[in-house]
C-alpha positions in Angstrom: 89.6 124.3 110.2 92.7 123.6 108.0 93.5 120.4 110.0 90.0 119.0 109.5 90.2 119.8 105.7 93.5 118.0 105.6 92.1 114.9 107.3 89.1 114.9 104.9 91.5 115.1 101.9 93.4 112.1 103.3 90.2 110.2 103.6 89.3 111.0 100.0 92.7 109.9 98.8 92.6 106.6 100.8 89.0 105.9 99.5 90.1 106.5 95.9 93.1 104.3 96.4 91.0 101.5 97.8 88.6 101.6 94.9 91.5 101.2 92.4 92.7 98.0 94.2 89.3 96.4 95.0 90.8 92.9 95.1 93.8 93.7 97.3 93.5 92.9 101.0 96.4 94.0 103.2 96.5 92.8 106.8 98.6 95.8 107.8 95.4 97.9 107.5 93.5 96.2 110.3 92.5 92.6 109.4 93.9 90.8 112.5 92.9 87.7 114.4 93.6 86.3 117.8 95.8 89.1 119.2 94.8 90.6 122.5 96.1 94.0 123.4 95.0 95.2 126.8 91.7 93.2 126.8 90.9 94.4 123.2 90.6 91.7 120.6 92.3 92.4 117.3 92.0 90.3 114.1 94.4 90.1 111.2 95.0 88.4 107.8 97.1 89.3 104.8 95.3 87.7 101.9 96.5 86.9 98.4 94.0 86.4 95.6 93.7 83.7 92.9 91.4 85.5 90.5 88.9 83.3 88.7 89.6 80.3 90.9 87.6 78.5 93.5 88.7 76.1 96.2 86.3 73.2 96.1 85.9 72.1 99.7 83.0 72.2 102.1 82.2 75.7 103.1 82.2 76.4 106.8 79.5 79.0 106.2 78.1 81.0 103.3 76.7 84.6 103.4 75.9 87.6 101.2 78.3 90.6 101.6 78.5 94.1 100.2 82.1 93.7 99.0 85.3 91.6 99.1 86.5 93.3 102.3 83.4 92.3 104.1 84.0 88.7 103.2 87.6 89.0 104.5 86.4 90.6 107.8 83.9 87.7 108.1 86.7 85.2 107.7 89.1 86.7 110.2 86.3 87.1 112.7 85.0 83.5 112.3 87.5 81.0 113.6 88.5 78.5 112.1 88.1 80.2 108.7 91.5 80.1 106.9 90.5 81.1 103.4 87.4 82.1 101.4 85.8 82.1 98.0 83.9 85.2 96.9 81.9 85.8 93.8 83.7 87.7 91.0 80.6 89.7 90.3 77.6 90.8 92.4 74.1 89.2 92.3 71.1 91.2 91.1 70.8 92.7 94.6 74.3 94.1 94.5 75.6 91.6 97.1 78.5 89.0 96.6 78.3 85.4 97.7 81.0 84.7 100.3 82.0 81.2 101.3 84.1 80.9 104.4 86.4 77.9 104.3 88.1 75.9 107.1 90.8 74.8 104.7 93.2 76.6 102.4 94.9 75.6 99.1 98.0 74.4 100.9 96.1 71.8 103.0 93.5 70.8 100.4 94.0 67.9 98.0 95.7 68.7 94.8 93.2 69.7 92.1 90.7 71.2 94.5 91.7 74.7 93.5 90.0 75.0 90.1 89.4 77.6 87.5 86.1 79.4 87.8 84.8 82.5 86.1 82.4 83.0 89.0 84.7 83.2 92.0 87.9 84.6 93.3 89.8 82.6 95.9 91.6 84.3 98.8 94.1 82.6 101.1 96.3 83.9 103.9 99.5 85.1 102.2 102.6 83.0 102.9 105.7 85.2 103.0 
């Protein structure tokens, strides 16, 4: 009983921590792409955010998602997605617009990453 209570406390702490950093997406927590481990496909991506920016390129696809992490998971699970724009605030139905992009800010033409109060732009973090 003590062990299950401890696990539940850890879950609550990790949930509270995730809510404090709603716009931080860390690939070490399970967002992986293209790695096979004993016939199981794993996807990854360590994304950095440009808040209140949007990459103006053709969207590979667009969808409504529940949160920023759902957009990130859609990107890593949809090759050739390499970055994404996500709305900075939800629509009236509580969903966020998510644009999966086949380009990133490093390959796009200069000036295509523009200021936008309506979007956050996420690209794979370059170390």
